[in-house]
C-alpha positions in Angstrom: 128.5 105.6 144.6 127.8 108.0 147.5 126.1 111.3 146.8 129.1 113.3 148.1 131.4 111.5 145.8 129.1 112.2 142.8 129.0 115.9 143.7 132.8 116.0 144.0 133.2 114.4 140.5 130.7 116.9 139.0 132.6 119.8 140.6 135.9 118.5 139.3 134.5 118.2 135.8 133.1 121.7 135.9 136.5 123.1 136.9 138.2 121.4 133.9 135.7 123.0 131.5 133.0 121.7 129.2 133.3 118.4 127.4 133.9 118.4 123.7 132.6 115.9 121.2 134.6 114.7 118.2 132.8 113.0 115.3 134.5 110.7 112.8 134.0 111.9 109.2 133.5 110.3 105.9 136.4 110.3 103.5 136.6 113.4 101.3 135.0 111.6 98.3 131.9 110.8 100.4 131.4 107.5 98.4 130.3 105.4 101.3 132.7 105.6 104.1 135.1 103.1 105.5 135.1 104.0 109.2 136.6 101.9 112.0 133.4 101.3 113.9 132.5 98.0 115.5 129.5 97.4 113.2 130.0 97.9 109.5 127.3 96.8 107.1 127.2 97.7 103.5 124.0 97.8 101.5 125.5 95.2 99.1 126.0 92.8 102.0 122.4 93.2 103.1 121.2 92.7 99.6 123.3 89.5 99.1 122.0 88.0 102.4 118.4 88.9 101.5 118.8 87.4 98.0 120.2 84.2 99.4 117.4 83.9 101.9 114.9 84.4 99.0 116.6 81.7 96.9 116.6 79.3 100.0 112.9 80.0 100.5 112.0 79.2 96.9 114.1 76.1 96.7 112.8 74.7 100.0 109.2 75.4 99.1 109.6 73.7 95.8 111.6 70.6 96.9 110.2 69.7 100.3 107.8 66.8 100.6 105.1 68.1 102.9 101.4 67.7 103.4 99.5 69.9 100.9 102.4 70.2 98.5 103.0 67.4 96.0 101.8 65.5 93.0 98.5 63.7 92.8 94.9 64.5 92.9 94.9 65.2 96.6 97.8 67.7 96.3 99.6 66.0 99.2 103.2 65.0 99.2 104.2 61.5 98.3 105.1 60.6 101.8 101.7 61.7 103.1 100.0 59.7 100.3 102.1 56.6 101.2 101.1 57.1 104.9 97.4 57.3 104.0 97.6 54.2 101.8 99.4 52.2 104.5 96.8 53.4 107.1 94.0 52.4 104.8 95.5 49.0 104.3 95.6 48.4 108.1 99.4 48.8 108.5 100.4 50.2 111.9 103.1 52.2 110.2 100.5 54.3 108.3 99.3 56.5 111.2 102.8 56.9 112.5 104.0 58.1 109.0 101.0 60.5 108.7 101.9 61.9 112.2 105.6 62.3 111.2 104.6 64.1 108.0 102.3 66.4 109.9 105.1 67.4 112.3 107.6 67.7 109.5 105.1 70.0 107.6 104.8 72.2 110.7 108.5 72.5 111.1 109.1 73.2 107.4 106.5 75.9 107.4 108.2 77.5 110.4 111.5 77.5 108.6 109.9 79.0 105.5 108.3 81.7 107.5 111.6 82.5 109.3 113.6 82.6 106.0 110.9 84.9 104.4 111.0 87.1 107.5 114.8 87.4 107.2 114.6 88.3 103.5 111.8 90.8 104.0 113.4 92.4 107.1 116.7 92.9 105.4 115.0 94.6 102.4 113.0 96.8 104.9 116.1 97.6 107.0 118.2 98.5 103.9 115.5 101.0 102.7 114.8 102.4 106.2 118.5 103.1 106.9 119.0 104.7 103.5 116.2 107.1 104.4 117.7 107.7 107.8 121.1 108.5 106.3 119.5 110.9 103.9 117.6 112.7 106.6 120.6 112.9 109.0 122.8 114.2 106.2 120.3 116.9 105.4 119.9 117.9 109.0 123.6 118.3 109.8 124.7 119.9 106.5 125.0 123.6 105.9 122.7 125.3 103.4 125.4 125.0 100.8 125.8 121.3 101.4 129.0 121.6 103.4 129.5 119.8 106.7 128.1 121.5 109.8 130.8 123.0 112.1 131.6 121.2 115.3 130.4 124.3 117.3 127.0 124.1 115.6 126.8 120.4 116.3 127.8 120.9 119.9 124.7 123.1 120.3 122.4 120.0 119.9 123.9 118.4 123.0 123.2 121.2 125.6 
């Protein structure tokens, strides 16, 4: 856009008067809001997803057969034990099975970390946004707890 065009648009806007801002409001009962925004997330939704991620993490950790997690004296999974026995007996499949279990173990640990991260991050986000909501509400409320007038809010944007 050319500089002259920009200056012309600014002058037109100045002649029409100042811009006004309109904010959507919570319903009168202030019980949680049901706005029409594009992104709507309820704390219960975050809690449910975080809970399911925690359950998935626990079940995967308990059921998966990976190196370092299984029955036996060596505390390795049954597949790793089988690979080691085949390897010790001279079978070519033994080393391949051990390599497969090592790669599988790495992949499972990555998934476990990702699922734990999801669960932890949702818990953190839920707490952080609740604190933000409380702070914003306190900042834009009148001393008596009533909503701040639009004219007062407009002063923050100049």
